[in-house]
C-alpha positions in Angstrom: -11.7 23.2 -20.2 -13.3 23.8 -16.8 -16.4 26.0 -17.1 -16.9 29.1 -15.0 -19.8 27.5 -13.2 -17.7 24.5 -12.2 -14.9 26.8 -10.9 -17.4 28.7 -8.8 -19.6 25.7 -7.8 -19.2 26.1 -4.0 -20.5 29.7 -4.0 -23.2 28.8 -6.5 -24.5 26.0 -4.3 -24.4 28.1 -1.1 -26.2 31.0 -2.6 -28.8 28.9 -4.3 -29.5 27.0 -1.1 -29.9 30.2 0.8 -32.3 31.6 -1.7 -34.3 28.4 -1.9 -34.7 28.4 1.9 -35.9 32.0 2.0 -38.4 31.3 -0.8 -39.7 28.1 0.8 -38.6 25.8 -2.1 -36.8 23.5 0.3 -37.0 23.1 4.1 -34.1 22.3 6.4 -34.6 22.2 10.1 -31.1 21.1 11.1 -30.5 17.8 12.7 -29.8 16.0 16.0 -26.9 13.7 16.3 -26.1 10.9 18.7 -22.7 9.1 18.4 -22.0 5.5 18.9 -18.3 4.5 19.3 -17.6 1.1 17.8 -14.1 -0.2 17.1 -12.6 3.3 17.1 -15.2 4.9 14.8 -17.7 7.4 16.1 -20.7 6.5 14.0 -23.4 9.1 13.9 -27.1 8.5 14.2 -28.5 11.6 12.7 -32.2 12.6 13.1 -33.2 14.9 10.3 -36.9 16.1 10.8 -37.4 17.5 7.3 -36.8 14.3 5.4 -40.1 12.9 6.8 -41.7 14.6 3.8 -39.5 12.7 1.4 -41.5 10.1 -0.6 -40.5 6.4 0.1 -39.2 4.4 -2.9 -42.5 2.5 -3.2 -44.5 5.7 -3.3 -42.1 7.1 -6.0 -42.6 3.9 -8.1 -46.4 4.3 -8.0 -46.1 7.8 -9.6 -45.6 7.6 -13.4 -43.4 10.7 -13.4 -39.7 11.4 -13.3 -39.3 13.9 -10.5 -35.7 14.6 -11.6 -36.7 15.5 -15.2 -37.0 19.1 -16.4 -38.6 21.5 -15.8 -36.9 21.6 -12.5 -38.4 23.0 -9.3 -38.3 26.8 -9.0 -35.0 27.9 -7.3 -33.6 24.4 -7.1 -31.4 24.5 -10.2 -27.9 25.6 -9.4 -26.3 25.5 -12.9 -25.7 23.5 -16.0 -22.3 22.0 -17.0 -22.7 21.9 -20.8 -20.9 19.6 -23.3 -18.7 17.9 -20.7 -16.2 15.1 -21.4 -15.7 12.7 -24.2 -19.4 12.2 -24.8 -20.1 16.0 -24.6 -22.9 15.4 -22.0 -24.7 18.3 -20.5 -25.2 17.8 -16.7 -27.4 19.7 -14.4 -26.7 20.5 -10.7 -29.7 20.7 -8.5 -30.3 21.2 -4.8 -31.6 18.1 -3.0 -35.3 19.0 -2.3 -35.1 17.0 1.0 -31.6 17.9 2.3 -30.0 15.8 5.0 -27.5 18.5 5.6 -27.0 22.1 4.6 -26.0 22.6 0.9 -26.8 19.0 0.0 -27.0 18.8 -3.8 -27.3 16.5 -6.8 -25.5 16.0 -10.2 -27.4 14.3 -13.0 -27.1 14.1 -16.8 -29.8 15.9 -18.8 -32.3 13.5 -20.4 -32.3 13.1 -24.1 -35.4 14.5 -25.9 -36.9 12.0 -28.2 -39.5 12.5 -31.0 -42.3 9.9 -30.9 -45.2 9.2 -33.2 -48.4 8.1 -31.5 -50.4 5.2 -33.1 -52.8 7.8 -34.4 -50.0 9.7 -36.0 -49.9 12.6 -33.5 -46.4 13.8 -32.7 -45.2 14.0 -29.1 -41.9 14.3 -27.3 -40.6 12.3 -24.3 -37.3 12.4 -22.4 -35.1 9.4 -22.0 -33.0 9.5 -18.9 -30.0 7.5 -17.7 -31.0 4.9 -15.1 -29.8 5.0 -11.6 -28.8 1.4 -12.0 -26.3 2.3 -14.7 -22.6 2.3 -13.6 -20.7 5.5 -13.3 -19.0 6.5 -16.6 -15.6 8.0 -17.1 -17.3 11.4 -17.7 -19.4 11.0 -14.5 -16.3 10.2 -12.4 -14.2 13.0 -14.0 -16.9 15.6 -13.3 -17.5 14.3 -9.8 -13.8 14.7 -9.0 -13.6 18.2 -10.5 -16.5 19.3 -8.3 -14.7 17.8 -5.2 -11.6 19.7 -6.2 -13.4 23.0 -6.7 -14.9 22.7 -3.1 -12.0 24.5 -1.3 -13.6 25.9 1.9 -15.9 23.0 2.8 -15.1 19.3 3.0 -17.5 17.3 0.9 -17.9 13.7 -0.4 -19.9 12.3 -3.3 -22.0 9.2 -3.5 -24.0 7.0 -5.8 -26.6 4.5 -4.7 -26.6 2.0 -7.6 -29.1 -0.8 -8.0 -32.5 -2.0 -6.5 -31.0 -2.8 -3.0 -28.7 0.2 -2.7 -31.1 2.6 -0.9 -31.8 4.7 -4.0 -35.3 6.2 -4.1 -35.2 7.5 -7.7 -34.8 5.7 -11.0 -33.2 8.7 -12.7 -29.4 8.6 -12.4 -28.1 11.1 -9.9 -25.0 11.5 -7.8 -25.2 13.3 -4.5 -22.8 15.6 -2.8 -22.8 15.8 1.0 -20.9 18.6 2.9 -19.3 17.5 6.2 -17.0 18.9 8.9 -13.3 18.3 8.9 -13.7 15.3 11.2 -16.2 13.7 8.9 -17.3 11.4 7.4 -16.7 9.1 10.4 -15.4 6.2 8.3 -12.3 8.3 7.4 -10.9 7.4 10.8 -10.0 4.0 9.3 -8.1 5.6 6.4 -4.9 6.7 8.0 -1.9 7.5 5.8 -0.1 4.3 6.9 -2.8 2.1 5.3 -2.0 1.0 1.8 -4.9 1.1 -0.6 -2.9 1.7 -3.8 -4.7 -1.4 -5.0 -8.4 -2.2 -4.3 -8.7 -4.0 -1.0 -11.0 -4.7 1.8 -11.4 -2.1 4.6 -10.0 -4.2 7.3 -11.8 -2.7 10.3 -15.4 -3.5 9.4 -17.2 -6.9 9.3 -19.0 -6.3 6.0 -17.5 -6.3 2.5 -16.3 -2.8 1.9 -13.6 -2.1 -0.8 -11.4 0.9 -0.9 -8.8 2.3 -3.3 -6.7 5.4 -2.9 -6.8 8.3 -5.5 -3.7 10.0 -6.9 -5.2 11.6 -10.0 -3.0 12.9 -12.9 -2.4 16.6 -13.3 -3.6 16.4 -16.9 -7.4 17.0 -16.9 -7.9 15.0 -20.1 -6.5 11.9 -18.4 -8.7 12.2 -15.3 -11.7 10.2 -16.5 -9.6 7.2 -17.7 -7.6 7.2 -14.5 -10.8 7.2 -12.3 -12.7 4.6 -14.4 -9.6 2.3 -14.1 -9.7 2.7 -10.2 -13.5 2.1 -10.2 -13.2 -1.1 -12.3 -10.6 -2.4 -9.8 -13.3 -2.0 -7.1 -15.9 -3.6 -9.2 -13.6 -6.6 -10.0 -13.1 -7.1 -6.2 -16.9 -7.0 -5.6 -17.7 -9.5 -8.4 -15.1 -11.9 -7.0 -16.9 -12.2 -3.6 -17.5 -15.8 -2.8 -19.9 -15.4 0.1 -23.5 -16.3 -0.5 -25.0 -16.2 -4.0 -22.9 -15.1 -6.9 -23.5 -11.6 -8.2 -25.7 -11.1 -11.2 -23.5 -8.4 -12.7 -26.5 -6.8 -14.5 -28.5 -6.4 -11.3 -25.8 -5.9 -8.7 -26.6 -3.3 -6.0 -23.8 -1.3 -4.3 -22.9 2.1 -2.9 -20.1 4.2 -4.1 -18.4 6.9 -1.9 -15.8 9.3 -3.4 -13.6 11.8 -1.6 -10.5 13.6 -2.8 -8.3 10.8 -1.5 -10.3 7.6 -1.7 -13.0 5.7 -3.6 -15.2 3.2 -1.8 -17.5 0.5 -3.0 -19.9 -1.4 -0.7 -21.9 -4.4 -2.2 -25.5 -4.7 -0.9 -27.9 -7.6 -0.1 -31.0 -5.5 0.7 -31.9 -1.8 1.1 -34.2 -1.9 4.2 -33.5 -2.8 7.8 -36.6 -3.2 10.0 -36.0 -1.9 13.5 -37.5 -3.6 16.6 -40.3 -1.0 16.7 -41.3 -1.7 13.1 -39.7 1.3 11.6 -38.2 0.8 8.2 -34.6 2.2 8.0 -33.5 2.7 4.4 -29.8 2.3 4.2 -27.6 4.1 1.6 -24.2 5.4 1.0 -24.1 8.0 3.8 -24.8 5.2 6.3 -21.7 3.4 5.2 -19.8 6.6 5.5 -20.7 6.4 9.2 -23.7 8.9 9.1 -27.0 6.9 9.6 -29.9 9.2 8.8 -33.3 8.7 10.3 -36.6 10.6 10.0 -38.2 9.6 13.4 -36.6 10.7 16.7 -37.8 7.6 18.4 -35.6 5.5 16.1 -32.4 6.9 17.7 -32.8 4.6 20.7 -33.8 1.8 18.5 -30.7 2.1 16.4 -28.5 2.5 19.5 -29.9 -0.8 20.9 -29.5 -2.8 17.7 -26.0 -1.3 17.1 -25.2 0.6 13.9 -22.6 -2.0 12.7 -25.2 -4.8 13.0 -27.5 -2.8 10.8 -24.8 -2.2 8.2 -23.8 -5.9 8.2 -27.4 -7.1 7.8 -28.0 -5.1 4.6 -24.5 -5.4 3.2 -22.5 -8.5 2.2 -20.5 -10.6 4.6 -16.8 -10.1 4.2 -15.0 -12.8 2.3 -11.7 -13.4 4.1 -10.2 -14.8 0.9 -10.7 -11.5 -0.8 -8.3 -9.8 1.6 -4.6 -9.3 0.7 
């Protein structure tokens, strides 16, 4: 049964974001966009000033603290989704503290409280969390899709950066939701109705390995998780059958997942950072493969234009295996 919070998720996110801005719990200064048209796709280079304050992955690793563990930042928590799915997991929805767009938010499973006994017999508690490198579960996918369905006024996509080289900056499992305009994300231009992605297949218009499958979910909500995990496994099977370069270590594979109401994407990765000619380090994640390349320094706009966005995406992705196309 869909909770009241889930049914009203769009309004809850909008109101929480507005309140957090007023109270200074998040900052969002808008963004500047430059487009680069390549092979029919208007890729965006998006300069977002406020993400300069976001800690880099190496800085996060040095801090022995899970920044996504409760207690959550004041005014950042949107709602809980309690006892969801087959595993009866409680999820929390939080605003992204460093939003790259308005109403940018996160979904993550609550950590499990564990009782521990210190070597000197003192009792303390710790919280075990699901790792970002863990694959999406049937419950994760079902809830992601329900959130997408309950966004009725605004177009939105979900994404998961999975693995060391995926662009993820946090070790705590979280899925992000990114509101866009009707003509976004730019990569959608390649997904016209005449293209057939009923089975997992390569996105033919790009030079990097990028697998897509269409979504036609069942009407019965209790079958949604099984349907989506089956589609996801088809994408994973395609990725693991890549012959280019070294074979995948399935336990350590890095990839990006994009999910819209109509499609699921999976993009295997080779590294997470592209070094621009001026020395700037561009972290590459899911939004970049959706066609929105986010940068935190305005001077990097010209650098990215000169390199070419598709050259960046190919360099940190995996080369397309022609034998994997059907």
